[in-house]
C-alpha positions in Angstrom: -0.2 -22.8 1.7 -0.1 -26.0 -0.4 2.8 -25.8 -2.8 2.0 -26.1 -6.5 3.1 -29.3 -8.1 6.5 -28.9 -9.7 7.2 -30.2 -13.1 10.4 -32.2 -13.8 12.0 -29.1 -15.2 11.0 -26.9 -12.3 8.9 -24.6 -14.5 6.0 -24.0 -12.2 8.2 -23.3 -9.2 10.3 -20.8 -11.1 7.2 -19.0 -12.5 5.7 -18.5 -9.1 7.9 -15.4 -9.0 6.3 -14.2 -12.2 3.3 -12.0 -11.4 1.3 -12.7 -14.6 1.8 -16.5 -14.2 0.9 -16.2 -10.5 -2.4 -14.5 -11.3 -3.3 -16.9 -14.0 -2.3 -20.0 -12.1 -4.5 -19.2 -9.1 -7.4 -17.9 -11.2 -7.5 -21.1 -13.2 -7.2 -23.1 -10.0 -10.3 -21.3 -8.6 -12.2 -21.5 -11.9 -11.6 -25.3 -12.0 -13.6 -25.5 -8.7 -16.6 -23.8 -10.3 -18.6 -26.2 -12.4 -21.7 -24.0 -12.9 -22.7 -20.3 -12.7 -23.8 -20.8 -9.1 -21.4 -20.2 -6.2 -22.4 -21.4 -2.7 -19.8 -20.6 0.0 -19.0 -18.7 3.2 -18.2 -15.0 2.6 -15.5 -13.7 5.1 -17.7 -11.4 5.0 -16.4 -9.1 2.3 -17.7 -6.8 -0.5 -16.3 -4.8 -3.3 -17.6 -1.5 -4.8 -16.0 -0.5 -8.1 -15.2 3.0 -9.3 -15.3 2.7 -13.1 -18.3 4.5 -14.4 -19.0 6.4 -11.2 -21.7 7.5 -10.2 -22.9 4.2 -11.7 -20.9 1.5 -10.0 -20.8 -2.2 -9.6 -21.4 -3.5 -6.1 -21.3 -7.1 -4.9 -20.1 -9.7 -2.5 -16.8 -11.6 -2.5 -17.7 -15.3 -2.1 -15.4 -18.4 -2.2 -16.6 -21.7 -3.5 -15.9 -23.2 0.0 -17.7 -23.5 3.3 -16.4 -22.9 6.8 -14.4 -20.2 8.6 -13.1 -17.9 5.8 -12.8 -14.8 8.0 -9.0 -14.6 7.4 -9.7 -13.9 3.7 -11.3 -10.6 4.5 -9.1 -9.5 7.4 -5.7 -8.1 6.2 -4.8 -7.3 9.8 -4.2 -11.1 10.1 -1.9 -11.4 7.0 1.4 -10.5 8.6 4.0 -13.2 7.8 2.2 -14.5 4.7 4.1 -14.5 1.4 2.7 -12.9 -1.8 1.8 -16.3 -3.3 0.0 -17.2 -0.1 -2.0 -14.0 -0.2 -2.8 -14.4 -3.9 -3.9 -18.0 -3.4 -6.2 -17.1 -0.5 -7.7 -14.0 -2.1 -8.1 -15.5 -5.6 -10.7 -17.9 -4.1 -13.0 -14.9 -3.6 -15.5 -14.7 -6.6 -16.7 -11.2 -7.1 -20.4 -10.8 -8.0 -21.2 -7.6 -9.9 -24.5 -5.7 -9.7 -24.9 -2.2 -11.3 -26.4 0.5 -9.3 -26.1 4.2 -8.5 -24.0 5.4 -5.6 -26.9 7.3 -4.1 -29.1 4.2 -4.0 -27.5 2.8 -0.9 -30.9 2.8 0.9 -32.9 1.4 -2.0 -33.4 -2.0 -3.5 -33.0 -5.7 -2.4 -29.5 -6.1 -3.7 -28.3 -2.9 -2.1 -29.8 -4.0 1.3 -28.0 -7.3 1.1 -24.7 -5.7 0.5 -25.2 -3.6 3.6 -26.1 -6.7 5.6 -22.9 -8.4 4.5 -20.8 -5.4 5.5 -22.5 -5.2 8.9 -22.0 -8.9 9.6 -19.9 -9.9 12.6 -18.5 -13.1 11.0 -18.5 -15.2 7.9 -21.8 -16.4 6.6 -23.2 -18.4 3.7 -24.2 -16.8 0.4 -25.9 -18.5 -2.5 -24.6 -16.5 -5.5 -26.2 -17.1 -8.9 -24.3 -15.5 -11.7 -25.3 -14.7 -15.3 -22.3 -16.7 -16.5 -19.4 -18.7 -15.2 -16.5 -16.5 -14.0 -13.6 -16.5 -16.5 -11.3 -13.6 -15.7 -8.0 -13.5 -13.8 -7.2 -12.2 -10.4 -7.6 -8.4 -10.0 -4.7 -6.5 -8.4 -4.6 -2.9 -7.1 -2.0 -1.2 -5.0 -4.8 0.2 -2.7 -7.2 -2.7 -2.4 -6.6 -6.4 -1.7 -6.6 -8.7 -4.7 -9.6 -10.9 -5.4 -10.6 -13.6 -7.9 -12.7 -13.9 -11.1 -15.8 -11.8 -11.6 -19.2 -12.2 -13.2 -22.6 -10.3 -13.2 -25.1 -11.3 -10.6 -28.4 -12.9 -11.6 -29.6 -13.5 -8.0 -28.3 -13.7 -4.5 -29.6 -15.3 -1.3 -28.0 -14.7 2.1 -27.8 -17.3 4.8 -28.1 -16.4 8.5 -25.7 -13.5 9.3 -25.2 -12.0 12.7 -24.7 -8.2 12.8 -21.7 -6.6 14.5 -23.6 -4.6 17.2 -21.2 -1.7 17.1 -21.4 -1.3 13.4 -25.1 -1.8 13.4 -25.5 1.0 16.0 -23.6 3.4 13.7 -25.8 2.3 10.9 -29.0 3.0 12.9 -27.7 6.5 14.0 -28.8 8.4 10.9 -27.8 11.8 12.5 -24.1 11.0 12.9 -21.6 12.1 10.3 -19.5 9.5 8.5 -16.2 10.9 9.9 -17.5 10.8 13.4 -18.8 7.2 12.9 -15.4 6.0 11.6 -13.6 7.5 14.5 -16.0 6.1 17.1 -15.9 2.6 15.6 -12.1 2.7 15.6 -12.1 3.8 19.3 -14.5 0.9 20.1 -12.0 -1.6 18.7 -13.4 -2.3 15.3 -10.6 -3.2 12.8 -9.8 -0.6 10.1 -10.7 -3.1 7.4 -14.2 -3.5 8.7 -14.7 0.3 9.0 -13.6 0.6 5.4 -16.2 -1.9 4.3 -18.9 -0.1 6.3 -18.1 3.2 4.6 -18.0 1.5 1.2 -21.4 -0.1 1.7 -23.1 3.2 2.5 -23.7 2.3 6.1 -22.1 5.3 7.7 -23.1 9.0 7.7 -26.3 11.1 7.9 -29.2 9.4 6.2 -29.6 11.7 3.2 -25.8 11.8 2.6 -25.2 8.0 2.6 -23.6 6.7 -0.6 -21.8 3.7 -1.9 -18.1 4.5 -1.9 -15.7 2.7 -4.2 -13.6 0.4 -2.2 -10.4 2.1 -3.3 -11.6 5.5 -2.1 -13.1 4.1 1.2 -9.7 2.6 2.2 -7.9 5.9 1.9 -10.8 7.9 3.4 -10.7 5.7 6.5 -7.0 5.9 7.0 -7.0 9.7 6.4 -10.0 10.4 8.7 -8.8 8.4 11.7 -5.2 9.7 11.5 -6.4 13.3 11.2 -8.5 12.9 14.3 -5.4 11.6 16.2 -3.2 14.3 14.8 -5.6 17.0 16.1 -4.5 15.9 19.6 -0.9 14.9 18.9 -0.1 18.4 17.7 -0.8 19.7 21.2 1.6 17.2 22.9 5.2 17.5 24.0 7.9 16.3 21.6 10.1 13.3 21.8 13.4 13.9 23.6 15.7 11.7 21.4 15.9 10.6 17.8 14.6 7.1 17.1 15.1 4.7 14.2 12.9 1.6 13.6 13.7 -1.0 11.0 12.0 -3.9 9.4 12.0 -6.1 6.3 8.8 -7.8 4.9 7.7 -9.0 1.4 11.0 -7.8 0.1 10.2 -4.2 1.3 12.8 -2.6 3.6 11.5 -0.1 6.1 13.3 2.6 8.0 11.2 4.9 10.2 12.9 7.9 11.8 11.2 9.9 14.6 12.9 13.2 15.3 12.1 15.6 18.2 10.1 18.6 17.1 6.7 19.8 16.0 4.7 17.4 13.8 5.9 17.1 10.2 5.6 14.0 8.1 7.0 12.5 4.9 6.7 9.1 3.4 9.2 8.1 0.7 9.2 5.0 -1.6 12.0 3.8 -3.8 10.8 1.3 -6.4 13.4 -0.9 -7.9 13.3 -2.0 -11.6 11.0 -5.0 -12.2 8.6 -3.9 -9.4 4.9 -2.8 -9.8 5.4 0.9 -10.4 8.7 0.5 -12.2 8.3 -2.6 -14.4 10.3 -1.4 -17.4 12.6 1.1 -15.8 16.3 0.9 -15.8 16.8 3.0 -12.7 15.3 3.2 -9.2 12.3 5.5 -9.0 11.8 7.5 -5.8 8.5 9.1 -4.9 7.7 11.2 -1.8 4.8 13.0 -0.2 5.2 15.5 2.6 3.0 17.5 5.0 3.9 20.4 7.4 2.4 21.0 10.8 -0.7 22.4 9.1 -1.2 19.3 7.0 -1.7 19.1 3.2 -4.6 20.1 1.0 -3.9 17.9 -2.1 -3.9 14.2 -2.5 -0.6 12.6 -1.7 1.6 11.9 -4.8 2.4 8.4 -3.7 -1.3 7.6 -3.2 -3.1 5.6 -0.4 0.1 4.2 1.1 0.8 7.7 2.5 -2.3 7.7 4.6 -2.1 4.1 5.6 1.4 4.7 7.0 0.3 8.0 8.7 -2.4 6.2 10.6 0.1 3.6 11.9 2.5 6.4 13.0 -0.2 8.5 14.6 -1.2 5.4 16.7 2.2 5.1 18.4 2.6 8.8 18.9 -0.9 9.1 20.5 -0.1 6.1 22.7 3.1 7.7 23.9 1.5 11.2 24.2 4.2 12.7 22.1 4.6 14.5 18.8 7.6 14.3 16.4 8.8 14.8 12.9 8.4 11.5 11.1 10.2 10.2 8.0 9.4 6.8 6.4 11.9 5.3 4.0 10.7 2.3 2.0 12.8 0.4 -0.4 10.6 -1.8 -2.7 12.9 -4.6 -4.0 12.1 -7.0 -7.0 10.8 -9.7 -4.6 7.7 -7.5 -4.2 6.3 -8.9 -7.5 2.8 -7.5 -7.4 0.7 -5.1 -5.3 -1.4 -6.7 -2.6 -3.0 -3.5 -1.1 -2.2 -0.7 1.2 -2.8 -3.0 4.1 0.8 -4.0 3.4 1.9 -0.5 4.4 -0.4 0.0 7.3 0.3 -3.4 8.9 4.0 -3.5 8.3 4.5 0.1 9.5 2.6 -1.0 12.6 4.8 -4.0 12.9 7.9 -1.9 12.5 6.9 0.5 15.2 6.2 -2.4 17.6 9.9 -3.3 17.5 12.5 -1.9 19.8 14.0 1.2 18.2 17.6 2.4 18.2 18.0 5.7 20.1 20.4 8.5 19.1 21.3 11.9 20.4 21.4 13.5 16.9 20.2 13.0 13.4 23.7 12.4 12.0 24.1 9.2 14.1 20.6 8.1 13.1 21.5 8.6 9.4 24.7 6.7 9.8 22.7 3.8 11.3 20.0 3.9 8.6 22.5 4.0 5.8 23.8 0.5 6.9 20.2 -0.9 6.7 19.3 0.4 3.3 20.9 -0.1 -0.2 20.2 3.5 -1.4 22.7 6.0 0.1 21.3 8.6 2.5 22.4 11.4 0.3 20.0 10.1 -2.4 17.1 10.0 0.1 18.0 13.6 1.3 18.2 14.9 -2.3 14.6 13.6 -2.9 13.2 14.6 0.4 11.5 17.8 1.7 11.6 17.0 5.4 15.2 15.7 5.6 16.5 18.8 3.9 14.5 21.0 6.4 15.8 19.0 9.4 19.4 19.3 8.2 19.1 22.9 7.3 17.5 23.8 10.7 20.3 21.8 12.5 23.0 23.8 10.6 21.3 27.1 11.4 20.9 26.2 15.1 24.6 25.4 15.4 25.6 29.1 14.9 
């Protein structure tokens, strides 16, 4: 990323750690590139479906005012190692066109058809986007979805040549296949999770009469949830691990500890948000949230939101690969360097990255807790006090000792 020019007093450099300044800085940088209400550029490809006003929602493409290979902008699987300013700079280039439609109109209308064509596309392609006005808003941030740049209503849109992804197109043409089945089959065929999410959002997947536009935020969680549930249906019949494992990682000022414990499947994801972070901006104390599921799963939406399902998908991948089941606890410390949300891809990809590392092996949970306590700032007793699974594991261990 090209560093912003630093004033003599260092003001710009210091403010790059301020989320409001960061959003405005890159929004204005993008807007300065737009001289009219017409955007001609290469979409990654990417789309966005809003949720405000559902079942009437705004659909539209995400288009940068640049030409060339922009595919990385729409592929969070490729963002590991990038800083928050780098991600914001990249994504703020994407102008969101907005077209109002009904969610059940996915198979009707010229604009609706073009949105589907973008979502099916194999690679980046040119879009001539005519807007009703020049975009003038700041970067949009959401803990579930990736950030994107300024928005404006669409007047007209013309697509350049776009080559369809044959696997996604086949799912689109199969109007008798349910959406859940389509998501799992696409995943098993090697399609990235982010592409499956866009296909679901664009109303491409599912039985013909049931197809709908799905708000981007909902489609992300639905995809993570559906694929991980499919994996867990098999994992729960597998043998358990034979030792306790602890994986660790640090990225974007998030500290990760993932503990795998021998036993039947149970899962809990815990997040500790420090003051001056996204979900604890004005707090004086660290806020800890947790969501848990037993062997039989859960029936309500996770308290900590989409991050829960994104992490569960990553965990289910490694367990299925090893043909094992386990009790899984994820401990995440979110430190002040995580200055703004960049989407649940952050959780999915960094949990995947953490689980690719060589773990530490232990014969019992006490040794594992001792190791974990040296890697985290928050004491293990605090995590245990706020956890369902850790209490259960410790209680069962005490009972079994008699």
